[in-house]
N, C-alpha and C positions, 0 to 999 in steps of 0.2 A: 719121487716114484724113483728107484733105486733099478740098476740095470736088469736085473731078477725082475723085477715087476713086468720092465719093459717085454722082457722074453716072452713072460706068460702068457700076459696081455697078446702079444701079436702072433702067440701058435692058436692063442680065443678066436682071432677074426677069420672072417671068411676069404677065402684066396684073391678076390679082386681086391679086397681091400689091401691086402697083403701084399702084392706085387704094385698098387698102389705107393702104399709108404715105403716098399724099398725102389720105385726107380724116384719118387720123389718125398725125402726124408722128410717129417715135420721142423720147421724151424727151431722148434725148441731141443731138439735133440742136435739139432749142427751146431745150435750156439754154443753147447753144452760139450762138444767134441771138438771147437775149437777154442775154450776157453784152457781146454785141458792139453792140449797139444800146444797151444800159446805158450802157457805158463810152466812147460818146461823147456829149458836152454835146446838152441839150436847152435849151429856151428857150423853150419850151412856159409856159402860165400854169398855175398850182396849179390852176386851176377846172377845166384840161383835166388833167391830173392825176388830181385828186379822180375825176372819171367813170369817167376810164379804168380806174382801179383798181378801183372798184366792178362794172363793166362785167367787169372778168377775175377777181373774185371769184363773179360769178353763172357764169362760164363755168368755173369753176375745179372738180372734182371734188374727191369727199370726200377722197381723200386728197391734197389740196392742190396736183396737180399741174393747169400751164395746161389738157391737154383733158383733160375724163373720159375714164375708161377705160371703151370698146365692150363689152370682157367681163364687168364690172362690173353690178350695179344701180345705180342714182343715186335719190338722194331729191329731188324738188323743193324748194329754198330756198324757197320762197313756201307751196307749198299743204302740204307733209309727203308729198305722196304717194309712193311708192317706184315708178321707171318698170325696167318689164324690162331687161337688156343687152340691146346693138343687137346682137349676135351669138350665136347657140344651142350649146348642149356642141356641138352637131354640129357647128358650123360653125367655132365655136374650133378642135375637133381638125382639120376640116381646113387649118386658118390655118397650125397650129403643122406638122403631116406638110409642107407646102408651103416653110414658113420654112426649116425642119431642110434640108430638099434643097436648096436654094441657100445655107443658111448665114446666116441670116441671125433666125433665131428669137431671139437675146438681142434684137433691135430689137423684139420685139411687145411690149405690154403684158402685167403681170402675168396669167396664168392658169391656173385650176386642170388644165388640159387641158397644160401645157407641160414640157417635159422633166425641171427642176429640182424641182417640186412630183412630179411622177408618182415618181422614185428619191427622193423623201423618202418618199413616201409607204412603197413598198416597204421604205426600211429602218426604218420605224416600225411597219406591218405584216408584216414579212415574205412568203412566197407562201403565202396563208389558200386552204384549201380552205371552200367553205358549207357548213354544218353540221356544222363541226368544231370549236364552239368548248369550252367547260369542260364536258369529262362529256360532250361527242356523239363519233359519227363517222360515218365515211361509210356507207351503209347494204351496198354490196356485193351480191352475189350470194351465194347461201346455204352454195356449198362456201366460198368465201372469207370467211364469218360463223363458221364453224366449224371451219376448218380448223387453226387452235391447239388445238382442243380433242383434234379427231381425232389428233394429233401426238401428245400429249401420253398419250392413252390408249393410242397404239401402244408408245411408249414405255416404257411402266408395263407393257404386256404380257410384253414383251421382255425388260425385269428382271425378270419374274417365271415365265419362262419355265423355268428349270431347275426349280423347285419344281413347278411342275406336271407336267410331264415325270415327274418322281419320284412323284407323287399316283398318275397315271396308271396306271405301270408297277405300281403297291403293289396300285390297285384291281381289276387284271384285265383291261386292257385294254375299260373303256367300261360294266363294270356300279357301279352307283350314282354314274354318274358325269351330274354337273347344269353341267359349265360347258363351254367352246367348248375343244375339236372334238370333237363330236357323233360 
């Protein structure tokens, strides 16, 4: 895409996505701008380059990206303390839905709420029902839990029916009869 198409796309986005991309530009755009700036000859001194590189290292995230991902926790380079993500999981999901509606989801940083991650988890785990692990089953109603046993009992009674009728006729229609029917 050329710059005019990006500008037109940015104008059509809702304000929430526009603000997000202004604050956290997509990596594709950043890599294009750095390659353009690095291809131009620079006449700055080596001292400026060393300070600029140290500043870039401080602002870079753990993933080695130029801008740290706002969707992941960051470890402070000096203190070693972990800082929470800028966007909560709920807000990440809202941004992903909004970006998906406008066709720019691939420009967002990686998030566990993204479509590709959701599809990967679905392929890995399948459609799981809570409480149905190995040796577990869904509780269900009593009639649902006993259905299999009742059907088996009914099937067995139907198979034994000719013998039961014969016994009923032999014994004299109920005298000395302990089974069903009474």
